N, C-alpha and C positions, 0 to 999 in steps of 0.2 A: 504494500500500500504506500501511497505517496500523498503528501500534502502540497497542493499547489496554492501559492500565494501570488495573487496578481494585484498590482497597483495600477489603476486605470483612471481615466477621466470619469467623473461621477455620472455624467449623463449617458455613459455607455454601459452602466451596470445592468440595466434591464435587458439590453441586447445580449449581454453575456449570459444572463440567467436563461433567456430563451434558447440560446445556443447550447447551453448545458442540458436543458430539457430535451432537446432534439437528439442528443447522443446518449440519452438514458441516465444522466446524472441528475438526481433529484434534490440534492441538498447543498447549500453553501451558506457561508456567513459573510455579511458585508459590514464593514466599519467605515465610517467617515473619518478620514485622516487628512493631514496636511503635510506637504513635503515639496522638495524641489530636486532637480537633477540638472541636466543640460539645459532644460527649459528656463532655469533660473526663476526669477520673479518678474514682476512687471510694475509699471507705475500707473496709479489711478488718480483721478482728479475728484476731490470731494469738497464741496463748498468753496471752490476756488483755490484749494491747497493741494499740492501733489503729495501723494503717499506712496512709498515703495512697499509692495506686497512681496515679501520674500518666500513665504510658504503658500503654495497653491493648494486649493481643495482637491482631494483625490478620494477614490473609493478603494478600499483594501478588501479583496475577496479571498476567502479561504475555502478551499474545496478539497475534501478528502476523496481520493479515487483509488480504484484497484489498479495494480500495475499495468494491466493490459489496456486501460483507458487513458493513460497519461498522454500519449502522443496525440490522440484524438482531441482530448480536452485542451491541450496547448494550442493546437491548430484552430479549434473553435474559438478560443479566447482571442487569438491574434486576428482572426477574421472579423469577429464581432466588435472588438475594441479598437482595431487599427484604423487610422485615418491617413497614415503616411506623413503626418505632421509631428513636429517635435512635441514631446510631452505625452505621447500615447501610453507610456508606462513600461512596466517590467513584469516578468513572470519569474518566480523562484519555485523550484521543486526540491522538496526535502523528504527524506525517508520518514515513514510513519511506523513506529514500532508496534503499537497496539491501539485498537479501537474497541470501545465497549458501549453498547446501547444501554443506557441506564434503566429504561423501563423493562426490558426483557432479559438483560444480561447477555445478549448475543455479543460475540467478539469477532474480530478480524473483518473480512469482507462482508460477512453477514450483518455486521453492525452499520455498514454504510448504507 
C-alpha cells in the first residue's frame, strides 16, 4: 500500500476527486494549506496599498491506495490537476505500512 500526497490548486480538488472515483478509489482526505515553490508569491492591491502574499492557498490531498493502483492514481491526478502552468503542484508517494478500518477492524487493502 502507498500513501499519495498531492499538493494542488484548490479549485482542482473536485476534479481530482472525480478522477479518483473513475478509477475505483473511493476515499481521500483534503486539507486546506498554504505554501509556495517556484511559483513564489504575488503582490495584491488592497485599499490602495500593495501587499506581498508569500504563501499561496493550496489543497493537500491524501489518498491511500493499493500498490497496483499507484500509477493509475498518479496519472489521474496529473491529468485532473494539471494546467501546464507554474504552481500546478507536486505529488509525493510514500510506503504505507499498515491500515486499519476502525469500525470493522479490517486491515491492509481490505481497510481501504
